[in-house]
C-alpha positions as CSV (number, residue, x, y, z in Angstrom):
1,M,-10.6,5.8,-18.9
2,R,-9.8,8.3,-16.1
3,V,-7.0,7.9,-14.1
4,C,-5.8,9.5,-10.8
5,F,-2.5,8.7,-10.0
6,A,-3.0,9.3,-5.9
7,V,-0.8,9.8,-3.1
8,P,-1.9,10.5,0.8
9,V,0.9,12.4,2.3
10,R,1.9,12.7,5.6
11,D,5.6,14.2,7.1
12,K,7.6,13.1,4.5
13,A,9.3,16.9,3.5
14,K,12.6,14.3,3.7
15,F,11.5,12.5,0.5
16,L,8.6,14.3,-1.4
17,R,10.4,16.4,-4.1
18,R,12.1,13.5,-5.1
19,T,8.4,11.7,-5.1
20,V,6.5,14.5,-6.5
21,N,9.6,14.7,-9.6
22,A,8.7,11.1,-10.3
23,V,4.9,11.3,-10.8
24,L,4.6,14.0,-13.0
25,S,7.4,12.3,-15.3
26,Q,5.1,9.5,-16.0
27,E,4.8,9.2,-19.7
28,C,1.6,8.4,-20.8
29,S,-1.7,10.8,-21.7
30,P,-2.4,13.5,-19.3
31,I,-3.5,11.7,-16.2
32,E,-4.9,13.3,-12.9
33,I,-2.2,13.1,-9.9
34,L,-3.4,14.0,-6.7
35,F,-1.4,14.7,-3.9
36,S,-2.8,14.5,-0.3
37,D,-1.5,15.8,2.7
38,Q,-3.1,15.2,5.7
39,G,-2.0,17.2,8.7
40,S,1.5,17.3,7.8
41,T,3.5,19.7,10.5
42,D,7.2,19.0,8.7
43,G,6.6,21.3,5.9
44,S,5.1,18.4,3.1
45,W,2.4,21.0,2.4
46,E,4.5,24.1,2.0
47,I,6.6,22.0,-0.3
48,L,3.5,20.3,-3.0
49,K,2.1,24.0,-2.8
50,D,5.5,25.2,-4.3
51,I,6.0,23.0,-6.7
52,K,2.2,23.1,-7.7
53,S,2.9,27.2,-8.5
54,K,6.0,25.9,-10.9
55,Y,4.6,23.2,-13.0
56,D,3.4,23.4,-16.4
57,G,3.6,20.2,-17.3
58,P,1.1,17.9,-19.4
59,H,-0.4,16.7,-16.4
60,N,-3.5,18.0,-13.9
61,L,-1.8,18.2,-10.7
62,R,-3.7,18.5,-8.0
63,I,-2.7,18.9,-4.2
64,V,-5.3,18.9,-1.4
65,Q,-5.8,18.7,2.3
66,C,-6.9,15.8,3.9
67,P,-9.2,17.0,7.2
68,E,-7.5,15.4,10.1
69,T,-8.7,12.7,12.4
70,S,-8.2,11.1,15.7
71,V,-6.6,8.3,13.9
72,R,-3.4,8.0,13.4
73,G,-1.4,5.0,11.7
74,M,-2.6,2.4,9.5
75,P,-6.6,3.4,10.4
76,G,-5.5,7.0,10.0
77,L,-4.1,5.9,6.5
78,N,-7.0,3.9,5.4
79,E,-9.4,6.8,6.3
80,H,-7.0,8.9,4.3
81,L,-7.6,6.5,1.2
82,N,-11.2,6.7,1.4
83,W,-11.5,10.4,1.3
84,I,-9.2,10.1,-1.7
85,H,-11.6,8.3,-3.4
86,N,-14.5,10.9,-3.3
87,Q,-12.2,13.5,-4.7
88,T,-12.0,12.7,-8.0
89,D,-14.6,10.8,-10.4
90,A,-11.2,8.6,-11.6
91,E,-12.3,4.9,-13.0
92,V,-8.5,4.1,-11.9
93,F,-6.5,4.4,-9.1
94,I,-2.8,4.1,-9.2
95,S,-0.8,4.5,-5.7
96,S,2.6,5.3,-4.5
97,A,3.6,6.0,-1.2
98,A,5.2,9.5,-0.5
99,D,8.8,8.6,-0.2
100,D,8.9,5.9,-2.8
101,V,9.6,6.2,-7.1
102,P,7.6,5.1,-9.5
103,Y,9.4,4.6,-12.8
104,P,8.6,7.2,-15.5
105,S,6.7,3.6,-17.4
106,R,4.5,2.8,-14.5
107,A,1.8,5.0,-15.6
108,R,1.7,4.0,-19.3
109,K,1.9,0.6,-19.2
110,T,-0.5,-0.2,-15.9
111,I,-3.4,1.6,-18.1
112,E,-2.5,-0.6,-21.0
113,A,-3.1,-3.9,-18.8
114,F,-6.5,-2.8,-17.5
115,E,-6.8,-1.7,-21.1
116,R,-6.1,-5.1,-22.0
117,H,-7.2,-7.6,-19.3
118,N,-9.7,-5.6,-17.5
119,P,-9.4,-6.7,-13.6
120,S,-9.6,-5.2,-10.8
121,M,-6.4,-4.6,-10.0
122,V,-2.6,-4.3,-11.8
123,I,0.4,-5.1,-10.1
124,T,3.8,-4.2,-10.9
125,G,7.3,-5.7,-10.0
126,M,9.2,-3.1,-7.7
127,Y,13.0,-2.7,-6.5
128,F,13.8,-2.1,-2.7
129,A,16.3,0.8,-2.1
130,E,17.6,1.7,1.6
131,V,17.7,5.6,2.5
132,D,21.2,6.0,0.9
133,G,20.0,4.5,-2.6
134,S,21.9,1.2,-2.8
135,Y,20.2,-1.7,-3.4
136,G,18.1,-3.8,-0.9
137,G,16.2,-6.1,-3.1
138,E,13.5,-6.6,-5.3
139,T,10.3,-8.2,-6.1
140,G,10.4,-12.1,-5.8
141,F,7.8,-13.6,-8.1
142,P,6.8,-15.8,-11.4
143,T,9.0,-14.6,-14.4
144,E,6.0,-14.1,-17.0
145,D,2.8,-11.7,-16.7
146,G,-0.2,-13.2,-15.9
147,W,-2.9,-13.8,-13.6
148,V,-2.4,-13.9,-9.5
149,K,-4.0,-17.4,-8.1
150,V,-5.7,-16.7,-4.4
151,D,-3.1,-19.1,-3.1
152,E,-0.4,-16.9,-3.9
153,V,-1.1,-13.7,-2.5
154,Y,0.2,-13.9,0.8
155,T,2.9,-16.6,0.0
156,R,4.3,-14.4,-2.5
157,Y,3.9,-11.1,-0.7
158,V,1.9,-9.5,-3.2
159,G,1.4,-6.2,-2.0
160,G,4.2,-6.0,0.0
161,S,6.5,-6.7,-2.4
162,T,5.0,-5.2,-5.5
163,T,3.1,-2.0,-6.5
164,Q,-1.2,-1.7,-6.8
165,A,-3.4,0.2,-8.8
166,W,-7.6,-0.6,-8.6
167,T,-10.6,0.1,-10.0
168,R,-12.9,2.4,-8.5
169,E,-15.6,-0.3,-9.1
170,F,-13.8,-2.8,-7.2
171,Y,-13.0,-0.6,-4.6
172,E,-16.3,0.3,-3.7
173,K,-18.0,-3.0,-4.1
174,I,-15.6,-4.2,-1.1
175,G,-16.5,-0.7,1.2
176,G,-13.2,0.5,1.1
177,L,-10.5,0.0,3.8
178,Q,-11.3,0.4,7.2
179,G,-9.4,-0.5,10.8
180,V,-5.4,-2.0,11.0
181,G,-5.4,-4.1,8.1
182,S,-3.3,-2.9,5.5
183,P,-4.6,-2.4,2.0
184,D,-1.3,-4.5,1.1
185,M,-3.0,-7.3,3.1
186,V,-6.8,-6.9,2.4
187,L,-6.9,-5.2,-1.6
188,P,-4.5,-7.9,-3.5
189,F,-6.9,-11.0,-2.3
190,L,-9.9,-9.3,-3.0
191,A,-9.1,-8.2,-6.4
192,C,-8.3,-12.1,-6.8
193,V,-11.3,-12.9,-5.9
194,D,-13.4,-10.7,-8.0
195,K,-12.2,-9.7,-11.4
196,G,-8.7,-10.8,-11.0
197,A,-5.2,-9.1,-10.0
198,Y,-2.8,-8.8,-13.3
199,Y,0.8,-9.2,-12.7
200,L,3.0,-7.0,-15.4
201,N,6.9,-8.6,-14.5
202,E,8.6,-5.4,-14.8
203,R,10.0,-3.5,-12.0
204,L,8.5,0.1,-12.7
205,H,8.8,1.1,-8.8
206,V,11.3,2.1,-6.3
207,Y,10.3,1.3,-2.7
208,C,12.2,3.2,0.0
209,R,12.8,1.3,3.5
210,V,12.5,3.7,6.0
211,S,13.5,3.3,9.0
212,D,11.4,6.0,11.3
213,P,9.6,5.7,14.6
214,S,6.7,8.0,13.1
215,N,6.2,5.8,9.6
216,T,2.9,4.2,9.0
217,G,4.3,0.8,8.2
218,L,5.5,-1.6,11.1
219,E,8.1,-2.4,9.0
220,G,10.0,0.9,9.0
221,V,9.3,1.6,12.8
222,Y,10.9,-2.2,13.5
223,A,13.7,-1.2,11.8
224,A,14.2,2.0,13.8
225,A,13.4,0.0,17.2
226,K,15.9,0.8,19.8
227,D,16.5,-2.5,21.5
228,E,15.6,-6.0,21.2
229,N,12.7,-6.1,23.4
230,E,11.5,-3.8,21.3
231,K,11.6,-5.1,18.5
232,L,10.2,-8.3,19.7
233,A,7.1,-6.0,20.8
234,L,6.9,-5.2,17.1
235,E,7.5,-8.3,15.9
236,E,4.0,-9.4,18.1
237,L,2.0,-5.9,16.8
238,M,2.9,-6.9,12.9
239,H,1.9,-10.1,13.4
240,F,-1.5,-8.9,14.8
241,Q,-1.8,-6.1,11.9
242,V,-1.6,-9.5,9.4
243,T,-3.9,-11.8,11.0
244,A,-6.5,-8.2,11.3
245,G,-5.8,-8.2,7.4
246,I,-6.9,-11.4,6.8
247,Y,-10.0,-11.3,9.0
248,T,-10.5,-8.3,7.3
249,A,-10.3,-9.9,3.7
250,A,-12.3,-12.9,4.6
251,S,-15.1,-10.8,5.9
252,K,-15.2,-8.0,2.9
253,M,-15.3,-11.4,0.4
254,K,-18.5,-12.7,2.0
255,E,-20.1,-9.1,2.1
256,A,-19.4,-8.6,-1.1
257,G,-20.6,-12.3,-2.2
258,L,-17.4,-13.1,-3.6
259,D,-16.2,-16.1,-1.7
260,T,-15.6,-19.6,-2.9
261,Q,-14.1,-22.5,-1.1
262,E,-10.6,-22.2,-3.0
263,A,-10.4,-18.4,-1.7
264,T,-11.3,-19.8,2.1
265,N,-9.2,-22.7,2.3
266,A,-6.2,-20.3,1.2
267,L,-7.0,-17.5,4.3
268,V,-7.7,-20.7,6.5
269,A,-4.3,-21.4,5.7
270,Q,-2.5,-18.1,6.2
271,I,-4.5,-17.5,9.5
272,V,-3.0,-21.0,10.9
273,D,0.2,-20.2,9.7
274,R,0.4,-16.5,11.2
275,A,-1.4,-17.6,14.2
276,A,1.5,-20.0,14.6
277,S,4.0,-17.2,14.6
278,W,1.8,-14.8,16.9
279,Q,1.5,-17.1,19.8
280,N,5.8,-18.1,19.6
281,V,6.5,-14.4,19.8
282,R,3.8,-13.7,22.7
283,Q,5.2,-16.8,24.4
284,R,8.3,-15.3,24.4
285,M,8.0,-12.0,25.3
286,S,6.0,-13.2,28.4
287,L,9.3,-15.2,29.5
288,L,11.0,-12.1,28.8
289,K,8.5,-9.7,30.4
290,V,7.9,-7.7,27.9
291,Q,4.8,-5.8,27.5
292,P,2.7,-5.4,24.1
293,L,2.2,-2.4,22.3
294,G,-0.8,-0.8,21.5
295,F,-1.6,0.1,17.9
296,K,-0.4,3.2,17.0
297,S,-3.9,5.4,16.6
């Protein structure tokens, strides 16, 4: 099985050495490790080049530069992930953000799960940490390994509270990622209706909560908001992004011929729930005369 541990990078110099060292410490047979930088201006590319020049470990470390595009934010990240898929012949992709810390056993245990169960996706539990390294929570999910059900994906925050690794076959079947729907909202659900998403009940990754207005994920932008009005506008934008992700999953499911009544029912329930939250926030914004924010592009 050809495996690529892929990490998209954009302006993560503050955390990058820690992440690279964690990824290079994977305790498994040699795999391809690919760090792809897209237009960083904070020295991230120089850090990658320095680490590459000194690395003499067992894995095949590659650093590449993804061409910049006119879009940023989540649409830019999705284009970046699509581009990464074309830079390798890997059959399985293990993903991480450039400011997170995967445990040394994550790749090995993920690969073993793919070999044993042949799913479209393998997910694992993870810890959440604040920027100072303090404990911030962990995956709230079943207490045992097993297959994720379609009605659990959004109710249990699969994707947002778990790691992700997927097969090339699955990613190409659904046509990759486009638009503002995040991988967290789109990929796990579609994996469940394809060959399945298999959950490993181990915390094998640390998700670092970074508060920064330039973050791709809106959670970090929200945490860095300057006042309550900005938080309210960002909350509305998050509801929009989640709704867009659910609709993206629905359209891709149909296009790939993966739709079932059970899956459709699960999506409808989530759309109704999210729409209720969205209108509540938008109503508060109207009363307070808070203008909506445009999606980062």
